[in-house]
C-alpha positions as CSV (number, residue, x, y, z in Angstrom):
1,M,42.6,46.9,57.9
2,Q,43.9,45.1,61.2
3,K,43.1,42.0,62.9
4,D,40.3,43.7,65.2
5,D,38.0,45.8,62.4
6,M,37.2,42.7,60.6
7,V,33.4,42.0,61.1
8,V,33.0,37.7,60.7
9,I,29.7,35.3,60.7
10,S,30.2,32.1,60.9
11,T,28.0,29.9,58.3
12,D,28.2,27.1,60.4
13,D,27.7,25.9,63.6
14,H,25.5,23.5,66.0
15,I,23.1,23.6,68.9
16,C,23.3,20.7,71.2
17,E,19.4,21.6,72.1
18,P,18.4,22.2,75.6
19,P,15.6,20.2,77.6
20,T,13.7,22.9,77.6
21,L,13.9,22.4,73.7
22,F,9.8,22.4,73.3
23,D,8.1,23.3,76.7
24,N,7.5,27.4,75.7
25,Q,6.4,26.1,72.2
26,L,4.0,23.0,72.8
27,S,1.4,21.6,75.8
28,G,-0.6,19.4,77.0
29,E,-0.1,16.1,74.8
30,L,1.6,17.8,72.1
31,L,4.4,18.4,74.6
32,A,4.1,15.2,76.2
33,S,4.3,13.3,73.2
34,A,7.3,15.9,71.8
35,P,11.4,14.5,72.1
36,K,12.9,14.3,75.1
37,L,16.0,14.6,76.9
38,K,16.1,11.5,79.5
39,V,18.7,10.4,81.8
40,D,20.1,7.1,82.4
41,G,20.9,5.1,85.7
42,E,24.1,6.3,85.3
43,G,23.7,10.0,85.0
44,K,24.2,10.0,81.0
45,N,21.9,11.9,78.8
46,F,20.5,10.5,75.6
47,W,17.3,12.2,73.4
48,E,14.2,9.6,72.9
49,Y,11.1,9.9,70.5
50,Q,8.5,7.9,69.7
51,G,11.0,4.9,70.0
52,Y,14.0,6.2,68.5
53,I,17.0,6.6,70.2
54,R,19.6,9.2,69.6
55,P,22.7,8.1,72.3
56,S,25.1,11.0,71.8
57,V,24.0,14.0,73.7
58,G,26.5,16.3,71.9
59,L,28.1,14.9,68.7
60,N,32.0,15.4,69.0
61,A,30.6,18.9,71.3
62,V,34.2,19.1,72.7
63,V,34.7,22.5,72.5
64,G,36.6,24.2,75.5
65,R,38.3,20.8,76.2
66,P,41.9,20.3,76.2
67,F,42.9,18.4,73.2
68,E,43.7,15.4,74.7
69,E,40.8,14.9,75.5
70,Y,38.6,16.0,71.5
71,G,38.3,11.4,71.4
72,M,36.3,11.5,74.5
73,E,32.5,11.4,73.3
74,P,30.0,13.6,75.9
75,T,27.9,11.2,77.1
76,S,25.5,13.5,79.3
77,L,24.5,17.4,79.2
78,D,27.4,18.9,82.3
79,Q,30.2,17.5,79.8
80,L,29.5,20.4,77.8
81,R,30.2,23.8,77.3
82,D,27.3,26.1,78.1
83,G,27.4,27.3,74.9
84,C,26.3,24.5,73.3
85,Y,23.2,24.5,74.2
86,D,22.7,27.6,76.5
87,V,22.1,30.5,74.0
88,H,23.2,32.9,76.4
89,A,26.3,31.2,77.1
90,R,27.0,30.8,72.9
91,I,26.2,34.7,73.0
92,D,29.4,34.9,75.5
93,D,31.6,32.3,73.5
94,M,30.9,34.3,70.4
95,D,31.7,37.3,71.5
96,V,35.2,35.9,73.3
97,N,36.0,34.3,69.5
98,G,35.2,37.4,67.3
99,I,32.4,36.6,66.0
100,A,29.2,38.9,64.7
101,A,27.0,36.5,64.2
102,S,26.3,32.6,63.3
103,M,24.3,30.1,61.5
104,C,23.5,27.2,63.9
105,F,22.9,23.5,62.4
106,G,21.2,21.1,64.8
107,N,22.4,18.5,66.4
108,S,20.1,16.2,68.5
109,I,17.7,16.4,66.2
110,G,20.0,16.0,63.3
111,F,21.4,18.3,60.6
112,D,18.6,18.2,58.2
113,G,16.0,16.7,61.5
114,Q,17.0,13.2,61.0
115,T,15.2,12.7,64.2
116,F,11.5,13.6,62.8
117,H,12.4,11.8,59.3
118,K,12.7,8.5,61.4
119,A,9.5,9.0,63.6
120,P,6.5,6.6,62.2
121,D,3.8,9.1,63.1
122,K,4.4,11.6,60.6
123,K,1.8,13.6,61.5
124,L,3.3,14.5,65.2
125,A,6.4,14.6,63.7
126,L,5.5,17.6,61.6
127,R,3.6,19.2,64.2
128,H,6.7,18.5,66.2
129,M,9.2,20.1,63.3
130,Q,6.9,22.5,63.1
131,A,7.5,23.5,67.0
132,Y,11.4,22.8,66.2
133,N,11.8,25.6,63.9
134,D,9.3,28.1,65.9
135,W,12.1,27.6,69.1
136,H,15.4,28.2,66.9
137,Y,13.3,30.8,65.4
138,D,11.7,32.3,68.3
139,E,14.1,31.5,71.5
140,W,17.2,31.3,69.9
141,C,17.5,33.4,67.0
142,M,15.7,36.3,68.6
143,A,17.2,36.5,71.9
144,Y,19.7,38.3,70.1
145,P,18.5,40.0,66.7
146,G,20.9,39.7,64.3
147,R,23.3,38.0,65.8
148,F,21.8,34.7,64.4
149,I,20.9,33.4,61.2
150,P,17.9,31.6,61.3
151,I,17.9,28.0,59.0
152,G,14.8,26.0,58.9
153,I,14.1,22.4,58.6
154,L,12.0,20.5,56.6
155,P,9.2,17.6,56.1
156,T,10.6,16.8,53.1
157,W,8.6,13.2,53.4
158,D,5.7,15.0,52.7
159,Q,6.0,17.1,49.2
160,Q,3.0,19.1,50.0
161,A,3.4,19.7,53.7
162,T,7.5,20.9,52.9
163,V,5.8,23.6,50.1
164,D,3.4,24.9,53.4
165,E,6.4,24.5,55.5
166,V,8.6,26.4,53.2
167,N,5.8,29.4,52.9
168,R,5.5,29.5,56.5
169,L,8.8,29.6,57.2
170,A,9.5,32.1,54.7
171,K,6.6,34.5,56.0
172,K,8.4,34.1,60.1
173,G,11.6,35.7,59.0
174,F,13.7,32.8,57.8
175,N,16.1,33.0,54.7
176,V,18.1,29.9,54.7
177,V,16.5,25.8,55.1
178,S,18.5,22.9,55.6
179,M,17.9,20.0,53.3
180,N,19.9,16.6,53.0
181,E,22.2,16.3,49.7
182,N,21.5,13.2,49.3
183,P,17.1,12.3,50.0
184,T,17.6,8.8,49.2
185,V,19.1,8.1,52.3
186,Q,15.9,8.9,53.7
187,G,13.9,6.5,51.4
188,L,13.2,9.4,49.4
189,P,13.6,10.3,45.2
190,S,16.9,11.8,44.4
191,I,17.0,15.4,44.3
192,H,16.8,14.5,40.2
193,N,12.8,13.2,40.7
194,D,9.8,15.6,39.5
195,Y,9.2,14.9,43.6
196,W,11.1,17.9,44.5
197,D,9.6,20.6,41.2
198,P,7.0,21.7,43.6
199,V,9.8,22.0,46.8
200,F,12.4,24.0,44.6
201,K,10.2,26.7,43.2
202,A,8.7,27.3,46.5
203,I,12.1,27.9,48.0
204,T,12.9,30.0,44.7
205,D,9.9,32.2,44.4
206,N,10.3,32.6,48.4
207,D,14.0,33.9,47.8
208,M,15.1,31.3,50.0
209,T,18.6,29.4,50.7
210,I,19.1,25.9,50.4
211,A,22.0,24.7,52.8
212,C,23.7,21.2,52.6
213,H,25.7,19.8,55.3
214,I,28.3,17.5,55.3
215,G,27.3,13.9,56.6
216,S,23.5,13.9,56.0
217,G,23.5,12.2,53.3
218,N,26.6,11.3,51.6
219,P,28.6,9.4,53.9
220,A,32.3,10.6,54.1
221,P,34.1,7.1,53.1
222,H,37.0,5.4,54.8
223,A,39.5,2.7,53.7
224,S,39.0,0.4,56.3
225,M,38.2,-0.3,60.1
226,E,41.6,-0.5,61.0
227,T,42.2,3.1,58.9
228,P,44.0,5.6,61.5
229,I,40.9,8.1,62.0
230,E,43.3,10.9,61.7
231,A,43.6,9.5,57.6
232,W,39.5,9.6,57.5
233,I,39.3,13.2,59.3
234,S,41.7,14.4,56.9
235,T,40.0,13.8,53.8
236,M,36.2,14.2,55.4
237,P,35.6,18.3,53.4
238,M,36.9,16.2,50.0
239,S,33.7,14.0,50.3
240,V,31.2,17.0,50.2
241,A,32.7,17.1,46.6
242,Q,30.4,13.9,45.7
243,G,27.1,15.7,46.9
244,V,28.0,19.3,44.4
245,A,28.8,16.8,42.1
246,D,25.5,15.4,42.1
247,W,23.6,18.7,42.4
248,L,25.4,21.0,39.7
249,Q,23.4,18.5,37.5
250,L,20.2,19.5,38.9
251,E,18.1,21.0,36.0
252,E,16.8,24.0,38.3
253,L,19.9,25.8,37.9
254,H,19.2,26.0,34.2
255,K,15.5,27.1,35.1
256,Y,15.8,29.1,38.6
257,P,19.0,31.4,37.7
258,N,18.5,32.5,41.1
259,M,18.8,29.8,42.9
260,R,21.2,29.7,45.7
261,I,23.0,26.8,47.6
262,I,25.3,27.1,50.6
263,V,27.4,23.9,51.4
264,A,28.5,23.6,55.2
265,E,31.8,22.2,56.2
266,G,33.6,21.4,53.1
267,S,36.1,23.9,52.5
268,I,37.1,25.1,49.4
269,G,41.0,24.2,48.1
270,W,39.0,21.4,45.8
271,V,36.5,23.5,44.2
272,P,38.7,24.5,40.9
273,Y,39.5,21.3,40.6
274,L,36.2,19.9,40.5
275,M,34.9,22.6,38.4
276,E,38.1,22.1,35.8
277,R,37.1,18.4,35.8
278,A,33.2,19.1,35.3
279,D,34.3,21.3,32.5
280,F,36.7,18.5,31.0
281,S,34.6,16.0,31.5
282,N,31.1,17.9,29.7
283,W,33.4,19.1,26.9
284,R,34.4,14.7,26.4
285,H,31.0,13.6,26.9
286,K,28.4,16.2,26.2
287,A,27.8,14.6,22.6
288,W,26.6,11.2,24.1
289,T,25.3,12.1,27.8
290,R,22.7,14.2,26.8
291,S,24.1,16.9,29.0
292,R,22.1,19.9,29.9
293,F,25.3,21.9,29.7
294,Q,25.4,22.5,26.2
295,D,25.3,26.4,25.9
296,V,27.3,26.7,29.6
297,K,29.9,25.7,31.2
298,P,29.6,23.6,34.5
299,S,31.8,25.7,36.7
300,E,29.5,29.1,35.4
301,L,26.9,27.3,36.9
302,M,28.5,25.9,39.6
303,K,29.8,30.0,40.6
304,R,26.9,31.3,39.9
305,H,25.0,28.8,42.3
306,F,27.2,27.6,44.8
307,C,28.9,29.0,47.8
308,H,31.5,27.5,50.1
309,C,32.4,27.9,53.6
310,F,36.1,27.5,54.8
311,L,37.3,27.0,58.6
312,W,41.3,26.7,58.0
313,D,41.9,26.6,54.2
314,P,45.0,28.8,53.5
315,Y,45.8,26.6,50.1
316,G,42.2,27.6,49.0
317,L,42.6,31.3,49.9
318,K,46.2,31.8,47.8
319,N,43.3,30.6,44.7
320,L,40.3,32.9,45.7
321,D,40.1,33.7,42.4
322,E,39.7,30.2,40.8
323,V,36.9,29.5,43.6
324,G,34.9,32.9,43.2
325,V,35.5,35.3,45.6
326,E,31.8,36.0,45.7
327,N,31.2,32.1,46.9
328,V,32.8,31.8,49.9
329,T,32.5,32.5,53.3
330,Y,33.8,31.6,56.6
331,E,32.9,29.3,59.6
332,V,33.7,28.1,63.0
333,D,31.9,24.9,63.3
334,Y,31.5,25.5,67.2
335,P,31.6,23.3,69.4
336,H,33.1,20.3,67.2
337,S,36.4,19.2,67.4
338,D,37.4,21.3,64.3
339,A,36.2,24.2,65.8
340,L,38.7,27.2,66.0
341,W,37.6,28.6,69.5
342,P,38.5,30.7,71.2
343,D,40.7,32.3,68.9
344,A,39.0,32.2,65.4
345,A,39.5,35.5,64.8
346,E,43.5,35.5,65.3
347,L,43.1,32.2,63.4
348,L,41.4,34.0,60.3
349,W,43.5,37.3,60.5
350,E,46.5,34.7,59.6
351,Q,45.0,32.9,56.7
352,V,43.8,36.8,55.4
353,K,46.0,39.5,56.1
354,D,47.6,39.5,52.8
355,L,44.2,40.2,51.1
356,S,43.1,43.7,49.9
357,D,40.2,45.0,52.3
358,E,38.0,43.9,50.1
359,Y,38.5,40.7,49.6
360,I,38.9,40.0,53.2
361,D,34.8,42.4,54.3
362,M,33.7,40.1,51.1
363,I,34.9,36.7,52.6
364,T,34.4,37.6,56.4
365,H,30.7,39.1,56.3
366,Q,29.7,40.0,52.8
367,N,28.9,36.6,50.8
368,A,27.2,35.9,54.0
369,I,25.0,38.6,54.6
370,K,24.1,37.9,50.4
371,W,23.9,34.6,50.1
372,L,22.1,34.3,53.0
373,K,20.3,37.5,53.4
374,H,21.8,38.4,56.8
375,D,21.0,42.4,56.7
376,S,19.7,42.0,59.9
377,L,23.3,41.7,61.4
378,F,23.7,45.8,60.1
379,E,20.3,46.9,60.8
380,N,20.8,46.0,64.7
381,F,24.6,46.9,65.1
382,K,26.6,49.5,63.1
383,R,30.4,48.1,62.3
384,E,32.4,49.5,64.7
385,D,30.3,48.0,67.7
386,I,30.2,44.4,66.1
387,N,33.5,43.9,65.0
388,V,36.4,41.8,66.5
389,G,38.0,44.7,68.7
390,A,34.0,45.6,69.9
391,L,33.1,42.0,70.7
392,H,36.8,40.9,72.2
393,A,36.5,44.1,74.7
394,K,32.8,43.1,75.5
395,A,34.2,39.5,76.4
396,A,36.9,40.7,78.0
397,A,34.8,42.9,80.3
398,K,32.3,40.2,81.1
399,G,35.1,38.1,82.1
400,V,34.0,34.7,80.0
401,D,36.2,32.0,80.8
402,T,38.2,30.3,77.6
403,A,40.5,28.5,80.1
404,P,40.4,24.5,79.6
405,K,38.3,22.3,81.1
406,S,38.8,18.5,80.8
407,S,35.8,16.5,81.3
408,G,33.8,13.1,81.0
409,G,32.9,10.8,78.1
410,S,32.9,7.3,76.3
411,V,36.1,6.6,75.1
412,P,37.3,4.9,71.6
413,T,40.0,3.1,73.1
414,N,42.6,2.6,75.9
415,E,45.2,1.4,73.7
416,T,48.6,3.0,73.0
417,R,48.3,2.3,69.3
418,P,46.7,4.9,66.7
419,V,42.6,5.6,67.0
420,T,41.3,4.1,64.1
421,S,38.1,4.6,62.0
422,G,36.5,1.4,63.6
423,D,37.3,2.0,67.7
424,V,34.9,5.7,66.4
425,M,32.3,3.6,64.8
426,E,32.2,0.4,67.2
427,M,32.2,3.6,70.4
428,F,28.5,5.0,68.3
429,K,27.6,0.7,67.8
430,A,28.0,0.1,71.5
431,H,26.1,3.0,72.6
432,A,23.6,2.7,69.7
433,E,23.2,-1.2,71.0
434,K,23.0,-0.2,74.8
435,R,20.1,2.2,74.4
436,A,18.2,-0.1,72.4
437,K,18.6,-2.8,75.0
438,E,17.5,-0.7,77.6
439,Q,14.5,0.4,75.0
440,E,13.6,-3.3,75.2
441,M,13.3,-4.0,78.8
442,A,11.6,-0.8,79.7
């Protein structure tokens, strides 16, 4: 196999929702009361819904900029690459990147629909969430059948509404739903509470996959506000281990052998150690912990139920057999700062070129198809029409421009010292306080 022969699926990307998000899905009062992308007196954009302000129009959506501008936080839609919010431009950016299919989490509405969870009028929020799901499927994913993997969000503040939405989404064609890995941060019961029993049953009855995205619930910790931001960025993927360890103790894993959980933006290098440590902890402590792992090891259920995504992880790929080659998929994370664009295929090839053809096929697309039930890719395309070489040729013929372009945004600091975690958090805090003050004066 050569680089151009690969078929690559990205199991974690993002959409910066467009201002026309609800225009074709709603009308009348429902449209008027839906989330709105607004413009302030300085020309900056922000989303507003039921009094909740989301000041960041495209969180860390810096793809296509020079590296030195990655720290600039976009403050308006025109500071984003068109592929962030326009599905046709996204396909161009996928083609030039060699990506056959993509699963796109939300951004402005939150990875798990956070905007709707914060809304005081939950009846209205439910209807708008459903409209978002319909937009995601009808106008984003089905604009190019097979190129996108639909992922739905759920109204988990209402148990029955969640079950109903799972069933509705399954009938519509969704095979994946996003959930917060720690719903207690939303004021909901923990995943170990009986509250979730009907939800997990509905998901497994419909043979759907649960997607948990980093940063939805458990924070990525940093040592102090003076810690250079690079330290925080370095450890972010490992912070996913906290949520995975929690979900590994889920009773439903023993009850539903076919339950599937995919973890976004966590990478894979740490996975063998977590399995090793979980097995050790179980061996030394199960006599008193009343552990559910009496006749089966935690590592066995990890490999049976969890899929992990990597972006750049040569170490993890050297230990594929320990991770579980069937449990690994690739991700780009477009349009965030970690995203390997426009040369994802080249950089992926550098990581996998010494693997067998069988392993390359598994981690580039076969595992994603299996875990996310995305048979739609090869139902719509032949391999030779959707591989890296074919997509690159398509992008070249169209003349897709990948030259870095300077843009505007908010900078965390103008000082010459290393940027710290506190600088970044203060920048976002200032944005939020400014919007809150404007809301009070309106």
